Every structure is written in C-alpha cells, then in structure tokens.
C-alpha positions in Angstrom: 0.0 0.0 0.0 2.8 2.4 0.9 4.5 1.6 -2.5 1.4 2.4 -4.4 1.0 5.7 -2.6 4.6 6.7 -3.4 4.0 5.8 -7.0 0.9 8.0 -7.1 2.7 10.8 -5.5 5.5 10.7 -8.0 3.1 10.6 -10.9 1.1 13.5 -9.5 4.2 15.7 -8.8 5.7 14.9 -12.2 2.5 15.8 -14.0 2.1 19.0 -11.8 5.6 20.3 -12.6 5.4 19.4 -16.3 2.0 21.1 -16.5 3.3 24.3 -14.8 6.3 24.3 -17.3 4.1 23.8 -20.3 1.6 26.5 -19.2 4.4 29.0 -18.6 5.7 28.5 -22.1 2.3 28.7 -23.8 1.4 31.8 -21.9 4.6 33.8 -22.1 6.3 32.7 -25.3 5.6 34.6 -28.5 4.4 32.4 -31.4 7.2 30.7 -33.4 7.3 29.6 -37.0 9.9 27.1 -38.3 11.1 27.3 -41.9 14.1 26.5 -44.0 15.8 29.3 -46.1 17.4 28.4 -49.4 20.5 30.6 -50.0 22.9 29.6 -52.8 24.0 25.9 -52.0 22.8 26.2 -48.4 19.6 25.0 -46.7 19.4 26.9 -43.4 16.8 25.8 -40.8 15.4 28.8 -39.0 12.9 29.9 -36.5 11.0 33.2 -36.9 9.5 34.9 -33.9 7.1 37.8 -34.7 7.2 40.8 -32.4 4.6 41.6 -29.8 3.7 44.7 -31.8 5.1 45.8 -35.3 6.9 48.7 -33.7 9.5 50.1 -36.1 10.0 46.9 -38.2 13.5 46.1 -37.0 14.9 42.6 -37.5 17.4 40.8 -35.3 19.3 37.9 -36.9 20.8 35.6 -34.2 23.8 33.3 -34.7 24.5 30.6 -32.1 27.9 29.4 -31.0 29.9 26.3 -31.7 28.0 23.1 -30.4 24.9 25.1 -29.8 21.7 25.5 -32.0 18.9 28.0 -32.6 16.7 26.5 -29.8 19.4 27.4 -27.3 19.0 31.1 -28.4 15.3 31.0 -28.1 15.0 32.7 -24.7 17.1 35.6 -26.0 15.0 35.6 -29.2 11.8 35.7 -27.1 13.1 38.7 -25.2 13.9 40.5 -28.4 10.4 39.8 -29.7 8.8 41.2 -26.7 10.7 44.3 -27.3 9.0 44.5 -30.7 11.8 43.0 -32.9 11.2 40.5 -35.6 13.7 37.6 -34.7 15.2 35.1 -37.1 17.2 32.3 -35.3 19.2 30.0 -37.6 21.0 26.7 -37.3 24.5 26.7 -38.7 25.9 23.7 -40.7 26.3 20.6 -38.6 24.2 22.0 -35.7 20.6 21.4 -34.7 18.4 20.6 -37.7 21.0 21.6 -40.2 22.4 18.3 -41.8 25.1 20.1 -43.8 28.6 19.1 -42.8 30.2 21.5 -40.2 33.2 23.5 -40.9 33.9 27.1 -39.9 34.3 28.0 -43.6 30.9 26.5 -44.4 29.3 28.4 -41.6 30.6 31.7 -42.8 29.6 30.8 -46.4 26.1 30.0 -45.5 25.7 32.9 -43.1 26.9 35.3 -45.9 24.7 33.7 -48.5 21.7 33.9 -46.2 22.2 37.7 -45.5 22.8 38.3 -49.2 19.5 36.5 -50.1 17.6 38.4 -47.3 18.9 41.8 -48.5 18.0 41.0 -52.2 14.7 39.7 -51.5 13.6 42.4 -49.1 13.2 39.9 -46.3 15.3 42.5 -44.3 16.1 46.2 -44.5 19.8 46.4 -43.6 19.3 49.9 -42.0 16.8 48.3 -39.6 18.7 45.1 -39.0 20.8 44.0 -36.0 23.1 41.0 -36.0 23.6 39.2 -32.7 25.9 36.3 -32.1 27.4 34.3 -29.3 30.9 32.8 -29.2 31.7 31.5 -32.8 28.4 33.2 -33.7 29.7 36.5 -32.4 32.8 36.3 -34.6 30.5 35.2 -37.5 28.2 38.2 -37.1 31.3 40.5 -37.2 32.5 38.8 -40.4 29.3 39.7 -42.1 30.3 43.3 -42.1 32.1 42.5 -45.3 28.9 41.1 -46.8 25.9 43.3 -45.9 26.4 46.4 -43.8 23.6 46.5 -41.1 22.6 49.1 -38.4 24.4 47.4 -35.5 26.3 44.2 -34.5 26.3 42.7 -31.1 29.0 40.1 -30.4 28.6 38.3 -27.1 31.8 36.7 -26.0 33.1 36.3 -29.6 35.6 33.7 -30.5 39.0 35.3 -30.7 39.8 36.9 -34.0 43.2 38.4 -33.5 46.3 36.8 -32.0 47.4 37.7 -28.5 49.7 36.0 -26.0 48.9 32.3 -25.6 46.3 32.5 -28.4 48.4 32.0 -31.5 47.2 32.8 -35.0 46.8 29.1 -36.0 44.1 28.4 -33.5 42.0 31.5 -34.3 38.9 30.2 -36.1 38.1 33.4 -38.0 40.1 36.5 -38.8 38.5 40.0 -38.4 36.6 41.5 -41.3 38.3 43.9 -43.7 36.0 46.6 -42.4 34.8 46.6 -38.8 31.0 46.4 -38.2 29.1 49.7 -37.7 27.9 50.3 -34.3 29.8 47.4 -32.7 29.1 46.2 -29.2 31.2 43.4 -27.7 30.2 41.8 -24.4 32.7 39.7 -22.3 32.4 38.1 -18.9 34.6 39.0 -16.1 35.4 35.3 -15.4 36.5 34.6 -18.9 40.3 34.2 -19.7 42.2 37.4 -19.8 43.6 36.5 -23.2 40.0 36.4 -24.6 39.3 39.8 -23.1 42.5 41.2 -24.6 41.5 39.9 -28.0 38.1 41.6 -27.7 39.9 44.9 -26.6 42.0 44.7 -29.8 38.9 44.4 -32.0 37.5 47.6 -30.4 40.7 49.4 -31.1 40.5 48.2 -34.7 37.0 49.8 -34.8 38.4 53.1 -33.7 38.2 52.9 -30.0 35.3 53.2 -27.5 32.8 55.9 -28.5 29.1 55.7 -28.0 27.3 59.1 -27.9 24.2 59.5 -30.1 26.2 61.3 -32.9 28.6 58.2 -33.1 25.5 56.0 -33.7 24.3 58.4 -36.4 27.6 58.1 -38.2 27.7 54.4 -37.7 31.0 54.5 -35.8 29.9 53.6 -32.3 32.0 51.0 -30.6 32.1 49.6 -27.0 33.4 46.8 -25.0 31.3 45.8 -21.8 32.7 43.4 -19.3 29.8 41.9 -17.2 30.7 41.3 -13.6 31.0 37.7 -12.4 29.8 36.4 -15.8 31.3 33.4 -17.6 31.3 32.5 -21.4 28.0 30.7 -21.2 26.3 32.5 -18.4 26.3 35.8 -20.6 23.3 34.3 -22.4 21.1 34.5 -19.3 22.7 37.8 -17.9 20.2 40.5 -17.3 22.9 43.2 -17.5 23.9 42.0 -21.0 20.3 42.2 -22.1 19.9 45.8 -20.7 23.0 47.0 -22.4 22.2 45.3 -25.7 18.6 46.6 -25.6 19.9 50.3 -25.3 22.5 49.7 -28.1 20.2 48.6 -30.8 17.7 51.2 -30.0 20.4 53.9 -30.4 21.5 52.3 -33.7 18.2 52.0 -35.4 16.1 54.9 -36.7 13.1 54.1 -34.6 12.2 54.7 -30.9 9.6 53.0 -28.7 9.6 52.2 -25.0 10.9 48.9 -23.8 8.6 46.3 -22.4 11.2 45.4 -19.9 10.9 41.6 -20.5 13.8 39.2 -20.1 13.2 35.4 -20.3 13.8 34.3 -16.7 10.2 33.2 -16.7 10.8 30.9 -19.6 13.8 29.4 -17.9 11.7 28.8 -14.9 9.2 26.9 -17.0 11.8 24.8 -18.6 13.3 23.9 -15.1 9.9 23.1 -13.8 9.5 20.6 -16.6 12.9 19.0 -16.0 11.9 18.5 -12.3 8.6 17.0 -13.4 10.5 14.5 -15.6 12.8 13.7 -12.8 9.8 12.6 -10.7 8.3 10.6 -13.6 11.8 9.0 -14.1 11.8 7.9 -10.5 8.3 6.4 -10.9 9.5 4.6 -14.2 12.5 3.1 -12.3 10.4 1.8 -9.6 7.9 0.2 -12.1 10.4 -1.2 -14.5 13.5 -2.0 -12.4 12.1 -2.9 -9.0 12.5 -6.4 -7.5 16.0 -7.0 -8.7 18.6 -9.0 -6.8 21.5 -7.3 -5.2 24.7 -7.2 -7.2 27.3 -9.7 -5.7 30.2 -9.6 -8.0 33.8 -8.9 -7.0 34.2 -6.7 -3.9 34.9 -3.0 -4.6 38.5 -2.2 -5.4 40.5 -0.1 -3.1 40.0 3.6 -3.7 43.8 4.4 -4.0 44.2 1.6 -6.6 41.2 2.8 -8.5 42.5 6.4 -8.7 46.0 5.3 -9.7 44.9 3.0 -12.4 42.4 5.5 -13.7 44.9 8.3 -13.8 47.3 6.1 -15.8 44.6 5.2 -18.2 43.4 8.8 -18.6 46.9 9.9 -19.2 47.6 7.3 -21.8 44.3 7.9 -23.5 44.8 11.7 -23.5 48.5 11.2 -24.9 47.3 8.9 -27.7 44.7 11.4 -28.7 47.3 13.7 -30.0 48.5 11.0 -32.4 45.4 8.8 -33.1 41.6 9.4 -32.5 40.1 6.0 -33.2 36.6 7.3 -33.5 37.5 10.1 -35.8 35.5 8.1 -38.4 32.3 9.2 -36.8 33.1 12.8 -37.8 31.8 14.5 -34.7 33.7 17.7 -34.0 35.0 17.4 -30.4 32.7 14.4 -29.7 35.0 11.9 -31.6 37.9 13.1 -29.4 36.0 12.8 -26.2 34.5 9.4 -27.0 37.7 8.0 -28.0 39.5 8.9 -24.8 36.5 7.5 -22.8 36.6 4.3 -24.6 40.4 3.9 -24.2 40.1 4.6 -20.4 37.3 2.0 -20.3 39.2 -0.7 -22.0 42.3 -0.2 -19.8 40.5 0.0 -16.5 38.1 -2.9 -17.3 41.1 -5.1 -18.2 42.7 -4.4 -14.8 39.5 -4.9 -12.9 38.6 -8.0 -14.8 42.0 -9.5 -14.0 41.8 -8.5 -10.3 38.4 -10.2 -10.1 39.6 -13.4 -11.7 42.6 -13.4 -9.2 39.9 -13.3 -6.3 37.9 -16.1 -8.0 34.9 -13.8 -8.4 32.8 -13.2 -11.5 33.6 -9.9 -13.2 29.9 -9.4 -13.7 27.4 -11.3 -11.6 25.2 -13.7 -13.3 22.0 -12.0 -12.0 23.0 -8.8 -14.0 22.2 -10.6 -17.3 18.5 -9.3 -17.1 19.9 -5.8 -16.3 20.9 -5.2 -19.9 17.3 -4.9 -21.1 16.2 -2.8 -18.1 19.0 -0.4 -18.5 18.4 0.0 -22.2 14.6 0.6 -21.8 15.1 3.1 -19.1 17.9 4.8 -20.9 16.1 5.2 -24.3 12.9 6.4 -22.5 14.9 9.0 -20.6 16.6 10.2 -23.8 13.4 10.6 -25.7 11.5 12.2 -22.9 14.2 14.9 -22.2 15.0 15.4 -25.8 11.3 16.2 -26.5 11.0 18.6 -23.5 14.3 20.4 -23.9 13.8 20.6 -27.7 10.5 22.4 -27.1 11.7 24.6 -24.3 15.5 25.2 -24.3 17.9 23.5 -26.8 17.7 21.1 -29.7 18.9 17.7 -28.5 16.4 15.7 -30.5 18.7 13.7 -32.8 18.1 13.6 -36.5 19.1 10.7 -38.8 22.8 11.7 -39.0 22.9 11.8 -35.2 20.9 8.7 -34.5 23.3 6.3 -36.3 26.2 7.8 -34.6 24.3 7.4 -31.3 23.8 3.7 -32.1 27.6 3.2 -32.7 28.7 5.2 -29.6 26.4 3.6 -27.0 28.2 0.1 -27.1 31.6 1.8 -27.3 30.9 4.0 -24.3 29.5 1.0 -22.4 33.1 0.0 -21.8 33.7 3.2 -20.0 30.4 3.0 -18.1 31.1 -0.6 -16.9 34.6 0.4 -15.8 33.2 3.4 -13.8 30.4 1.3 -12.1 33.0 -1.3 -11.0 35.5 1.3 -10.0 33.1 3.2 -7.8 31.8 0.1 -6.2 28.5 -0.2 -4.4 28.6 -2.0 -1.1 30.6 0.7 0.6 27.8 3.3 0.4 24.4 2.4 -1.1 23.9 -1.0 0.3 25.0 0.3 3.7 21.7 2.0 4.3 20.0 5.3 3.5 21.5 7.0 6.4 25.1 6.5 5.2 25.4 10.0 3.7 29.1 10.0 4.4 29.7 7.0 2.3 27.5 8.4 -0.5 29.4 11.8 -0.5 32.6 10.0 -0.6 31.5 7.9 -3.5 30.4 11.0 -5.4 33.7 12.7 -4.7 35.5 9.7 -6.2 33.2 9.9 -9.2 34.0 13.5 -9.9 37.7 12.8 -9.5 37.4 10.1 -12.2 35.5 12.5 -14.5 38.0 15.3 -13.8 40.9 13.1 -14.8 39.3 12.3 -18.1 38.4 16.0 -18.8 42.0 17.1 -18.1 43.3 14.3 -20.3 41.1 15.5 -23.2 41.4 19.3 -22.8 44.9 20.0 -21.6 46.9 21.6 -24.5 49.9 19.2 -24.3 50.6 19.5 -28.0 49.3 23.0 -28.4 45.8 24.4 -28.4 43.3 22.8 -30.7 39.8 24.2 -31.3 38.2 20.8 -30.5 39.8 20.8 -27.0 38.8 24.4 -26.4 35.2 23.4 -27.3 35.3 20.7 -24.6 36.6 23.1 -22.1 33.8 25.6 -23.0 31.2 22.8 -22.5 32.5 22.1 -19.0 29.4 23.6 -17.1 27.1 21.5 -19.3 29.3 18.4 -18.7 29.1 18.9 -15.0 25.3 19.3 -15.0 24.9 16.3 -17.3 27.3 14.3 -15.1 25.3 14.9 -12.0 22.1 13.9 -13.6 23.7 10.9 -15.2 25.0 9.7 -11.9 21.9 10.2 -9.9 19.9 8.4 -12.6 22.4 5.5 -12.9 22.4 5.1 -9.0 18.6 5.0 -9.0 18.6 2.3 -11.6 21.2 0.3 -9.7 19.5 0.7 -6.5 16.1 -0.6 -7.7 17.3 -3.2 -10.1 20.3 -4.5 -8.0 22.0 -4.6 -11.4 25.4 -3.2 -12.2 24.7 -3.9 -15.8 21.5 -2.0 -15.9 23.2 1.1 -14.5 26.1 0.8 -16.9 23.8 0.5 -19.9 21.7 3.4 -18.8 24.7 5.6 -18.3 26.3 4.6 -21.7 23.1 5.6 -23.5 22.9 8.9 -21.9 26.6 9.6 -22.7 26.1 8.6 -26.3 23.1 10.9 -26.5 25.1 13.9 -25.1 28.0 13.4 -27.6 25.8 12.5 -30.6 23.2 15.2 -29.8 25.3 18.2 -28.7 28.6 18.2 -30.7 28.7 19.4 -34.4 28.6 16.9 -37.2 31.4 17.4 -39.8 30.2 15.0 -42.5 
C-alpha cells in the first residue's frame, strides 16, 4: 500500500511540474514559426518569432555558438520579440536541424549567402537590421560586415579573431573583417580568460576605440566593450545586465524609438526547469515500475580507492596522450565528440582489463550472473529518458532531438561508451555506500567525490593543450558547465537504476546511453 502511494505521489508531482512548465511556455512565449531558407547551396533551418507589436519593423538575426543551436538562443529571441523586434534564429551547418557538414568556412559561407539573399529579396532592411551572435556566432556576425552592412552588430563573448599572447594565429577560427562592423558592441564576462578579453579589446581598437554618444550611432562609428561582472562565457546568455546594455544599443543604432517592455526570459527558464523537475519525478516512478524487484549485485568486492585512482589516472593519461596521435573514433566525424568518445573508450578498456584480472584473481565473477537481465532494463530506461528529455528540452530550451545523421552515430557510440560505463560502475563500487543503508550519507558523498575525480581526470586528459591548443579541445573546455550538470544527472539516474534493479549492468547500460546521447546530440557533425 505504501509503495502504491509513493508511485501515485511521484506521478502527481511529475504531472504537476510538467503542467506548470508547459503553461508558462504557452502563456509567455511569442508564437514561433519554423522554416528553411534556401540561399545559394545552403539550406538553413530557421525559427522566426514575430514581435509583440510591429513597432519600427526592426529585424534581429541571431547566430548561435559552436556546439549550440537555434533553440538554445530561443529565450534571447523571445526577449527581443517582446521588445518588438522580428527575430530570425538560424541553425548553422552541422548544428541542430542543419544536416550540412560542419566547418567554420561552411558556416561563414552559409551565413553570408543567407544575408545576401535576405537583402536582395527584401526579407530584411539592412538599415533596420541587427546581427547578434554568441561565441563563434559572435565572430561570424562581425565577419558579415564584409557582406551586408547593417545598423548594429552585437558580439557576445566572440571567439578570438586576433592573435594575443597564448592565443596564436593558427588556432584562431576566424580573422577579423576587412571593415569593422558599424555600431559594434562586444560583451565579455569578467570570469573569462584574460587573453580572450584582450582579443576583444584589440577588436574595439581596430574599430576606432570606444565611443558611443548619439552622434557616433548616427555616423555608424559607435563601438564599445562591456565586461559583465561575475559572468562566464556561457552565463552571458542569461545575464540581465547583458540584455539591458544590448537593448539600449540597438535602440540607439536604429532609426526608430519606442519604450521597452522590460521583458527578459527568466520566466521561460523557470518553466523549462519546472518541466525538468517533473520529468525527474516521472523517471523515479519509471525506475520503480520497470526495475524494482532486482537482486543485489554480488560480483567482486569493490577495489581499493587508492588503486582505482592510480589505475584511472594512468589510463586517462595514456588515452589523452594517444589522442594527439590517433583518434580511433574520428571516423564518426563528430567535431570534439569523436575526441571525447575515443578517450572515454580507451580509459574504459584499460580500467576494465585491470579490474577483470583482479576479479579473476579473487575467483569472483567480473559481472554477476544476475546482472544478465539488467541489460534490457538499462536499455529501456535509458532510451525512454533520452526521448522524454529530448522532447521537452527541444520544445523549451535546446535542440537535442537527434536527426538521422545523429541517430546512427548514437547507435555506434552507445556500445563503445558502455566500456567506460562498466569500468566506472565497477571502480566506484556499491557496497561501501548504497547498500549500507539510506542514512550513510558520508559514504555516498565519498563515492560521489571519487566519481567527480574520475571524470575530472578524463576531462583534463582530453582538454589540456599538451601538444598546443586545438579548437576541439577548447570546445570541450567551454562545454565544462554543461558536462558537470549532465554528469550529476547521469550519476543520480544510474544510481537510482542500480538501487532498484540491483544490477550493475543496468546502471552501466543506462549511463552509456545517456553519454552517447550527449555526444551525438550536442557536438557538431562534420560529415
């Protein structure tokens, strides 16, 4: 009876939070229209958000950053639409719904062709158009000054475009335009690397230095660098100060004036988070229904922590070193993702080999026999989780619903990443914390501390510039906040699966499916 009550409470709470999130989005968000623009040889998926009122007929074209997509920029787009701008969000090649192969050159080619097409067809009036971009998209927006002069350009934490100390010319993805954009605003975060801020300062100097009185806007020579306090590269997208400065900037640069509606999308973020919480409750219910009643895992006893850390460190160092010579999964053509998945697989093979041998030496089964049914349980829960969260986040926040090109990569990645997930589950052990009782918070915290140490070793092995900076490794570093959030959710979910099913295999399969989804769904596709 108590179990039935818990299930009903989980179902009710999940439905409640999902309903609140959906209601917030339906009430607050401006209507969106998805389309595909044909520009030269480019097919560019786009979302158009019409303004709350026609205002002065100003258009904002928004470019996302590397490994992002147009859905990730939707909250910014909604904020612009509530301030009476017509907003066009685009997916660059290899990102989101754009199935074209990613390269920086191809992104620039398609962005330029799109702007040329818009200007010729009358889709935009350049004098009433603002280009906005984040990270790589910020550099891309600045490069468009050579194609179509617009009223203003806002570059949020643009990728470095000029060499400075420790940022050599050979790792700069784009060079600055031949003529600097009119009315250029660059926004950087205080917590970003000093070298990145120095590169931004050089761009402002190339634009003639900081000047931003009304006459400067009229002559299209305004330029300014803003450093947002306590902001990082990614947090700039949800920073209210950034929005306020940007809002004033495009109003000064365009020939129309109207009062701001003082809207910023925190409400939309709240709705998205509410839905994620609801899905978490429903996930807990699904685990209880699908995985309950399993036997306790009884394989080899957990290895000593010191041994685990030493073996894992050696495996990560070897995998990271080999990645400068050979990336076995490069054939998958996932920019940054092939590198990360290769190192994870190498670490998994090395650690599993050691643990397998240690288990045999103790005359214990490397995987307990009762784990055999766990493969199906883990696969069912993993795929259901991927589909549910993909659908919700794709509607609310970011496009992680995989297209055909990403699904087949996901299918290949999942069994390869299972090697790493199995190694991680066995390395972390289970008896020392979870099976010791719910009150053993010290043991659980210790286990999670070890988990983050293992993840940190792999991250450092992938991202450290031992052989010089590479854009793929920089991308993985920039994705660190998302990797941390994902890792927390992945670990909590895998532990729930293991606790209810009693199956190491179920937890490992579940974790591998989520890891494959993250890599296949987030990183750009290059072919």
